[in-house]
LUMPA-216822 format. One line per 10 residues: number of its first residue (from 1); for each residue x, y, z of N, C-alpha, C. Coordinates in pm, whole numbers, plus 50000, padded with zeros to 5 digits. Each point is the difference from the previous one (the first is absolute). Example, Ala and Ser with C-alpha at 12.3 -4.5 7.8 and 13.67 -1.06 7.14 Angstrom:
1> 51319,49431,50780,49911,50119,50000,50090,50120,50000  49965,50105,49928,50082,50119,50006,49923,50109,50073
//
This chain:
1> 47912,50586,50432,50062,49892,50075,49897,49905,50063  49878,50046,50010,49898,49918,50067,49984,49864,49935  50027,49990,49873,49979,49872,49931,50099,49893,50045  50102,50039,50075,50099,49905,50047,49973,49946,50140  49889,50042,50059,49971,49957,50137,49995,49848,50012  49955,49934,49896,49985,49855,50006,50130,49923,49982  50107,50068,49956,50125,49927,49975,50111,50040,50097  49985,50110,50070,50103,50042,50095,49964,49944,50138  50086,49914,50056,49963,49927,50123,49965,50089,50118  50069,50112,50016,49974,50089,50114,49976,50140,49947
11> 49874,50024,49961,49968,50127,49935,50027,50120,50090  49969,49990,50129,50019,50114,50091,50148,50037,50011  50087,49900,50012,50144,50028,50005,50048,50058,49868  49947,49949,49890,50037,50052,49869,49962,50148,49989  49878,50033,50035,49951,50137,49984,50074,50095,50094  50033,49952,50118,50079,50082,50093,50140,50024,49944  50061,49896,49944,50135,50013,49944,50003,50096,49882  49896,49994,49917,49993,50087,49883,49998,50148,50040  49952,50029,50119,49993,50137,50049,50118,50037,50091  50102,49916,50002,50118,50023,50083,50119,50034,49911
21> 50077,50105,50033,50115,50036,49915,50101,49886,49991  50064,49991,49885,50103,49898,49978,50128,50033,50076  50066,49899,50057,50134,50024,50054,50100,50017,49887  50111,50064,50028,50108,50013,49902,50092,49879,50012  50022,49932,49889,50084,49881,49997,50108,50018,49894  50122,49957,50032,50109,50004,49903,50059,49860,49984  50052,49975,49880,50066,49873,49971,50149,50023,49984  50080,49927,50075,50145,50009,49989,50045,49955,49862  50083,50079,49937,50058,49961,49871,50132,49927,50026  49995,49868,49995,50117,49920,50035,50110,50007,49894
31> 49975,50064,49888,50107,50025,49903,50103,50097,50059  49951,50089,50088,50087,50106,50050,50027,49997,50150  49917,49931,50076,50019,50004,50145,49936,49878,50064  50001,49996,50132,49936,49893,50076,49895,50061,50091  49904,49921,50048,49900,50055,50093,50063,50060,50125  50106,49938,50049,50064,50049,50123,50065,50137,49977  50071,50013,49890,50064,50129,49971,49897,50109,49972  49895,49964,49928,49896,50098,49969,49932,50049,50128  49967,49907,50086,49935,50037,50127,50090,50093,50081  50127,49967,50007,50094,50082,50076,50009,50142,49944
41> 50009,50011,49868,50015,50132,49939,49875,50085,50016  49884,49941,49980,49877,50079,50008,49966,50034,50146  50026,49910,50092,49974,50032,50140,50094,50109,50051  50119,50008,49942,50092,50109,50035,49946,50135,49953  49908,49998,49904,49939,50123,49951,49869,50032,50073  49962,49918,50097,49881,50028,50079,49877,49920,49962  50011,49910,49901,49886,49915,49963,49991,49881,50096  49880,49948,50015,49978,49878,50077,49961,49890,49902  50075,49891,49999,49977,49891,49906,49961,49873,50074  49890,49941,49955,49952,49874,50057,49996,49895,49888
51> 50083,49895,50009,49998,49898,49895,49869,49923,50001  49951,49967,49882,49880,49917,49991,50039,49855,50029  49925,49930,50083,50043,49867,50046,50010,49896,49888  49926,50020,49892,49998,49899,49893,50099,50029,49888  50065,50118,50004,50100,50032,49898,50101,50097,50060  50121,49954,50034,50098,50086,50065,50051,50114,49914  49968,49999,49870,50042,50109,49913,49904,50119,50005  49883,49981,50059,49899,50106,50007,49998,50064,50138  49991,50132,50002,49991,50075,50125,49880,50093,49997  49927,50005,50110,49901,50105,50022,50074,50119,50059
61> 49980,50117,49942,50082,50117,50034,49913,50112,50055  50049,50062,50107,49938,50121,50054,50109,50104,50018  49963,50125,49977,50096,50108,50017,49939,50133,49964  50066,50105,50038,49950,50135,49974,50027,50042,49855  50114,49960,49946,50038,50041,49864,49940,49903,49898  49980,50045,49876,49952,49910,49895,50102,49890,49973  49956,49876,49990,50092,49889,49981,50061,50001,49860  49938,50070,49907,50055,50009,49865,50101,50112,49982  50034,50071,50111,50089,50116,49989,50137,49976,50063  50040,49875,50013,50129,49971,50062,50106,49972,49895
71> 50125,50010,50041,50111,49965,49912,49994,49852,49965  49962,49917,50096,49992,49856,49977,49896,49965,49893  49890,50075,49998,49902,49978,49895,50057,50039,49864  50065,50112,49995,50060,50047,49874,50106,49903,49951  50073,49938,50091,50104,49904,49965,49944,49863,49962  49869,49979,50021,49938,49875,49962,50013,49889,50102  50016,50035,50126,50011,49898,50105,49865,49938,50034  49892,50066,49963,49867,49943,50029,49898,50055,49902  49886,49932,49998,49888,50038,49914,49876,50007,50087  49926,50108,49991,49875,50013,50076,49894,49917,49930
81> 49947,49898,50070,49914,49901,49935,49901,49942,50101  49871,49998,49964,49903,49937,50089,50036,49853,50019  49976,49950,50119,50040,49862,50032,49938,49899,49904  49871,50018,49967,49933,49907,49909,50069,49996,49865  50052,50114,49956,50059,50008,49867,50136,49931,49989  50053,49953,50113,50124,49924,49994,49976,49853,49972  49875,49955,50008,49970,49858,49989,50005,49944,49857  49955,50072,49896,50004,49940,49866,50139,49958,49956  50102,50080,50029,50136,49962,49961,50046,49877,50077  49958,49988,50126,50034,49880,50077,49929,49879,49944
91> 49875,50018,49956,49925,49890,49939,50066,49955,49869  50059,50093,49928,50068,49968,49874,50122,49911,50025  50062,50017,50116,50115,49917,50042,50109,49996,49894  50050,50116,49956,50100,50003,49893,50136,49948,50048  50075,49942,49907,50131,49943,50032,50110,50072,49922  50119,50013,50060,50113,50058,49925,50024,49926,49869  50027,50077,49895,50028,49943,49869,49879,49983,49910  49880,50022,50052,49880,49980,49919,49969,50124,49915  49914,49977,49901,49946,50109,49917,49860,50030,50050  49980,50124,50044,49876,50037,50069,49943,50125,49935
101> 49868,50003,49988,49930,50116,49945,49901,50053,50103  50008,50129,50029,49898,50071,50076,49920,50079,49897  49882,49951,49966,49928,50049,49883,49939,50139,50021  49964,50033,50122,49940,50131,50032,50078,50059,50117  50123,50043,49973,50099,50017,50107,49998,50134,50072  49957,50109,49936,50010,50132,50063,49912,50007,50125  50048,50068,50105,50122,50082,50008,50127,49926,50042  49994,49868,50015,50124,49925,50017,50021,49933,50134  49903,50005,50089,50017,49937,50131,50025,49851,49991  49918,49932,49919,50014,49854,49989,50118,49963,49913
111> 50028,50078,49895,50114,49971,49914,50130,50009,50078  50017,50105,50079,50123,50014,50078,50008,49895,50109  49887,49956,50052,50000,49890,50096,50045,49870,49935  49953,49975,49878,50043,49881,49926,50150,50005,49975  50052,50116,49961,50144,50014,49976,50080,49965,50125  49950,50042,50116,50068,49967,50126,49991,49851,50029  49884,49939,49973,49981,49858,50028,50092,49912,49915  50029,50043,49877,50089,49922,49914,50144,50050,50009  50025,50092,50094,50135,50050,50027,50064,50062,49877  49915,50062,49917,50047,50066,49878,50066,49902,49903
121> 49967,49871,50014,50058,49899,49911,49887,49937,49918  50000,50030,49872,49893,49957,49912,49958,50115,49912  49886,49985,49934,49946,50105,49914,49859,50032,50044  49978,50124,50036,49868,50048,50040,49956,50108,49902  49887,49977,49935,49941,50101,49912,49884,50064,50074  50010,50130,50019,49894,50076,50067,49928,50083,49895  49876,49964,49972,49924,50062,49891,49884,50083,50052  49970,50106,49929,49877,50075,50027,49960,50074,49874  49873,50038,49993,49948,50064,49880,49995,50152,50013  50003,50051,50123,49977,50142,50025,50132,50076,50008
131> 50027,50092,49907,50128,50072,49999,50028,50077,50129  49897,50060,50059,50021,50074,50125,50040,49907,50113  49934,49885,50008,50033,49903,50104,50137,49936,49974  50040,49993,49874,50131,49945,49967,50113,50083,50060  49979,50130,50010,50104,50085,50059,50021,49963,50146  49889,49976,50072,50013,49958,50139,50065,49863,50010  49963,49911,49909,50058,49865,49998,50152,50007,49980  50044,50076,49901,50144,50008,49973,50074,50066,50116  49938,50100,50060,50064,50067,50113,50021,49902,50116  49901,49917,50026,50012,49904,50110,50098,49888,49967
141> 50002,49954,49875,50096,49898,49958,50143,50050,50021  50027,50126,49960,50133,50056,50018,50030,50022,50148  49904,50056,50073,50022,50036,50140,50031,49877,50085  49931,49889,49972,50018,49881,50081,50108,49905,49945  50062,50038,49891,50114,49923,49949,49964,49868,49936  49885,49993,49932,49956,49876,49935,50066,49988,49863  50128,49962,50000,50077,50001,49874,49963,49883,49910  49926,49902,50051,49955,49889,49915,49875,50035,49921  49950,50122,50017,49868,50037,49948,50009,50079,49870  49917,49960,49905,49981,50072,49874,49858,50055,50000
151> 49983,50127,49970,49868,50064,49999,49949,50011,49857  49874,49958,49979,49940,50008,49867,49865,50071,50008  49958,50055,49887,49870,50066,49989,49917,49928,49894  49894,49931,50045,49918,49922,49907,49866,49971,50065  49894,49996,49922,49873,49950,50053,50020,49855,50040  49966,49967,50123,50025,49866,50050,49937,49892,49916  49879,50028,49946,49930,49901,49917,50074,49970,49870  50090,50091,49960,50071,49985,49873,50150,49979,50019  50043,49971,50120,50143,49980,50024,50050,49886,49910  50109,50023,49925,50041,49901,49900,50069,49877,50060
161> 49994,49891,49925,50070,49878,50038,49904,49890,50042  50057,49883,50027,49921,49886,50046,50091,49903,50072  49961,49957,50118,50073,49901,50076,50142,50038,50036  50024,50129,50021,50139,50046,50018,50037,50030,50145  49902,50000,50091,50029,50032,50139,49975,49880,50091  50076,49994,50108,49978,49896,50101,49884,50036,50092  49986,50130,50027,49893,50046,50089,49951,50137,49953  49870,50023,50017,49940,50128,49963,49911,50046,50114  50014,50125,50037,49911,50062,50098,49903,50090,49926  49870,49979,50025,49895,50088,49948,49933,50065,50119
171> 50055,50113,50042,49935,50080,50104,49908,50097,49927  49880,49954,49976,49914,50061,49899,49940,50133,50045  49984,50095,49905,49920,50119,50031,49859,49956,50037  49940,50069,50096,49873,49952,50053,49919,50116,50057  49883,49968,50052,49913,50102,50060,50050,50046,50136  50100,49931,50057,50075,50045,50119,49915,50013,50126  49892,49923,50011,49915,50012,50119,50074,49964,50128  50106,49920,49989,50076,49963,50118,50080,50113,50060  50009,50113,49928,50076,50116,50049,49910,50107,50059  49881,49961,50044,49903,50097,50053,50050,50072,50124
181> 50095,49942,50072,50056,50070,50117,50077,50124,49956  50060,49993,49884,50079,50111,49947,49914,50097,49920  49896,49946,49933,49915,50081,49913,49854,49984,50044  49953,50087,50089,49866,49984,50060,49886,49990,49899  50015,50059,49880,49893,49993,49900,49968,49855,49963  50098,49910,50017,49980,49860,49963,49919,49923,50103  49970,50062,50114,49917,49932,50100,49859,49973,49947  49960,50074,49900,49869,49977,49939,50004,49881,49905  50121,49956,49965,50016,49893,49903,50008,50056,49859  50057,49923,49912,50014,50042,49860,49870,49976,49924
191> 49979,50077,49894,49881,49985,49918,50003,49866,49927  49886,49931,49990,49997,49868,49934,50055,50003,49858  49968,50104,49924,50050,50009,49863,50151,50011,49995  50057,50075,50094,50145,50014,50005,50067,49867,50036  49941,49928,50093,50052,49868,50038,50002,49907,49879  49893,50001,49922,49994,49913,49882,50104,50038,49896  50020,50133,49981,50101,50045,49904,50140,49958,50045  50027,50013,50129,50131,49960,50051,50020,49849,49986  49895,49922,50025,50011,49854,49989,50037,49959,49858  49947,50069,49901,50033,49968,49861,50148,50027,49971
201> 50052,50111,50051,50142,50031,49984,50085,49895,50072  49959,49966,50121,50077,49903,50080,50006,49863,49934  49890,49958,49939,50001,49870,49930,50103,50001,49888  50003,50110,49924,50098,50010,49891,50143,49994,50051  50026,50066,50112,50134,49999,50058,50039,49861,50048  49907,49933,50069,50032,49867,50052,50019,49899,49887  49914,50003,49899,50016,49908,49887,50136,50020,49932  50038,50126,49984,50129,50028,49935,50116,49954,50087  49989,50020,50130,50105,49956,50092,50020,49849,49990  49890,49926,49984,50009,49855,49992,50058,49953,49867
211> 49998,50087,49900,50068,49970,49873,50148,50034,50008  50032,50100,50081,50138,50046,50010,50087,49911,50087  49938,49932,50097,50076,49912,50088,50020,49864,49932  50111,49934,50030,50027,49868,49941,49900,49897,50054  49976,49890,49929,49916,49893,50054,50054,49952,50136  49912,49993,50098,50041,49965,50135,50046,50119,50082  50012,50116,49935,50042,50121,50071,49889,50057,50086  50036,50096,50083,49909,50055,50101,49955,50141,49963  49872,50024,50014,49942,50133,49988,49928,50031,50130  50031,50114,50060,49926,50047,50116,49910,50114,49956
221> 49871,49984,50030,49901,50104,49970,49958,50063,50131  50011,50132,50009,49964,50069,50124,49928,50131,49968  49916,50041,50095,49933,50130,49991,49992,50061,50139  49959,50126,50006,49972,50064,50128,49851,50033,50009  49917,49911,49945,49856,50021,50007,49933,49882,50069  49875,50020,50039,49922,49897,50067,49905,49933,49903  49973,50065,49888,49898,49955,49906,50028,49860,49947  49913,49902,50023,50023,49864,49947,50009,49997,49848  49930,50090,49932,50003,50002,49854,50142,50025,49948  50080,50076,50077,50136,50034,49960,50103,49902,50055
231> 49957,49912,50086,50092,49907,50066,49971,49857,49957  49914,49931,50075,49966,49862,49965,49939,49989,49861  49922,50101,49961,49936,49998,49869,50102,49998,49887  50109,50075,50014,50103,50005,49897,50081,49870,49998  50041,49955,50117,50083,49879,50009,49923,49877,49953  49873,49991,50039,49921,49881,49963,49983,49990,49849  49992,50113,49931,49989,49997,49853,50124,49936,49938  50118,50037,50052,50124,49943,49947,50007,49850,50025  49955,49958,50116,50002,49857,50033,49902,49923,49913  49880,50055,49981,49899,49932,49919,50041,49991,49853
241> 50086,50091,49958,50051,49995,49862,50116,49901,49986  50039,49936,50111,50107,49902,49996,50139,50060,49991  50013,50128,50035,50130,50066,49988,50091,49974,50119  49941,49971,50116,50080,49991,50121,49927,49920,50107  50075,49962,50102,49943,49947,50123,50039,50093,50113  49915,50007,50103,50028,50088,50112,50063,49919,50113  50111,50051,50051,50075,49932,50105,49963,50057,50137  50009,49921,50105,49973,50053,50135,50104,50105,50038  49954,50107,50061,50089,50103,50053,49967,50017,50148  50101,49985,50085,49981,50007,50144,50092,50106,50059
251> 49961,50127,49995,50085,50104,50057,50003,49992,50152  50106,50052,50058,50016,49995,50145,49934,50119,50068  49883,50037,49951,49922,50111,50057,49855,49956,50009  49921,50063,50086,49856,49971,50002,49938,50029,49864  49907,49914,49959,49936,50014,49869,49877,49910,49996  49925,50010,49893,49892,49906,49973,50021,49944,49860  49932,49891,49970,50017,49936,49870,49917,50069,49894  50035,49975,49873,49923,50052,49889,49859,49943,49997  49914,50064,49922,49858,49965,49997,49969,49900,49890  49934,49889,50033,49957,49907,49894,49878,50052,49923
261> 49929,50098,50060,49882,50056,49934,49972,50139,50057  49927,50080,49922,49954,50131,50047,49874,50034,49924  49891,50021,50073,49872,50024,49933,49962,49882,49914  49973,50025,49874,49964,49893,49907,50120,49939,49929  50118,50054,50027,50120,49953,49931,50065,49885,50076  50031,49893,49928,50072,49885,50054,50143,50004,49948  50094,50019,50090,50140,50008,49960,50073,49867,50011  49950,49912,50084,50065,49870,50017,50070,49989,50133  49999,49881,50058,50059,49979,50131,50150,50024,50001  50064,49985,49885,50145,50022,49994,50039,50144,50033
271> 49902,50091,49993,50030,50139,50035,50037,50016,50147  49971,49899,50080,50039,50005,50141,50151,49992,50017  50073,49967,49893,50146,50004,50005,50053,50143,49998  49917,50095,49956,50039,50141,49998,49981,50060,50139  50047,50122,50016,50000,50067,50130,49934,50136,49989  49913,50028,50095,49942,50132,50018,50052,50061,50129  50034,50128,49994,50047,50071,50119,49913,50123,50019  49951,50017,50122,49918,50116,50034,50079,50091,50094  49966,50130,50004,50081,50096,50076,50018,49967,50148  49908,49925,50060,50013,49970,50142,50092,49881,50028
281> 50041,49928,49897,50079,49879,50023,50133,50028,50069  50074,50098,49948,50125,50038,50067,50027,50149,49982  49892,50078,50009,50008,50147,50001,50069,50053,49874  49945,49961,49884,50056,50046,49873,49887,50018,49899  50033,49996,49871,49900,50010,49894,49932,49865,49977  49895,50002,49918,49938,49877,49953,50063,49957,49869  49986,49871,49968,50058,49952,49875,49963,49856,49970  50045,49953,49885,49972,49865,49951,50125,49947,49931  50033,49872,50021,50118,49940,49940,49967,49857,49956  50034,49968,49877,49986,49863,49949,50129,49960,49930
291> 50046,49878,50028,50121,49947,49938,49958,49896,49896  50039,50023,49874,49960,49912,49890,50122,49934,49937  49981,49879,49951,50104,49932,49923,49947,49975,49860  50080,50042,49901,49957,49983,49860,49994,49853,49963  49893,49962,49932,49984,49864,49949,50042,49999,49853  50039,49882,49952,50032,49986,49859,50142,50037,49963
//
C-alpha cells in the first residue's frame, strides 16, 4: 500500500481506517418492503438501525444476533451490502423498461439493487462465469424477488450479441485492495504481477461491455481496488481507442476525483470525471467508479 501515499490525500486517516473493523450495513429491498417497515421489524427484534444520511435505503446495524439469521433476511426484505458497493448501481441510473446487463453479477447485490431501481419492469440479465458463485446469485435473485432478472453463465469477454442493451454494469473482478478492512492480508497490497493480470482481464470485459451496449448507451465500470492500473488505466485505454467518452459522476458522498496520471503513466485529465472512494470517506470500503457513454 505504500506506493499509494502520493495519491491518497490523507494517508494517516486512510491507514487508520484500514485497521478499523467495518460496520454492518444493510440495503432495504424496496421490491418487498419500505425502510420504515424494515426498521420497525428489526428494531422489534432488538437490533439498532441508523439510516445513512445520503441514502435512506441503507442502515447501519448493531445487534447481538447475526443480521443474516433473521426471518426478514430469509424473506428478502434486505441485503447485507457495504455502503460503497451500493454506488455503482446508482451511477448506472437504470430506468424501468430498459434492457440492462450486469456482466459480472455474482453474488447478486448490485443485480438485485438494479431490479429494485427499475421496479422489476424491464429486462435484467445477470451474468457470471463461476458456477459456484452462480448458485449464490440465483439464491439472492429468488430471495429478493427480482422477477425481471434472467441469470446466465458465460465468460464476460465472450458474452454474445452487439448493441442490445441500454446499460451495462461491469463490476469487474479485481485485486480487491479496497477491502483491506475485511481482509487484513490485503493491507500489504496486491502483487504487481497479479494487478497486471487483472488489468488485462478487466480491459477485455470493458471492451466487450462497450460492444454490447447500444450507441449512446451507458456502461459503468467499477472495482473495489485502489490500484490505478485496474481503474484509470483500464478506462483510459477504452477512451483512447475511441470506444467511449467518460461522463462526470457526482455521488452524494465524500470522494476524490480519478487520477490523470500515476507514476510514469498518463491517463488524461478526463479521468477526473471518475470517482475514487477511500475507506475513511464514509466508513466503508474503498472503490472506483467511472460512467462511460458508448461512441459510434
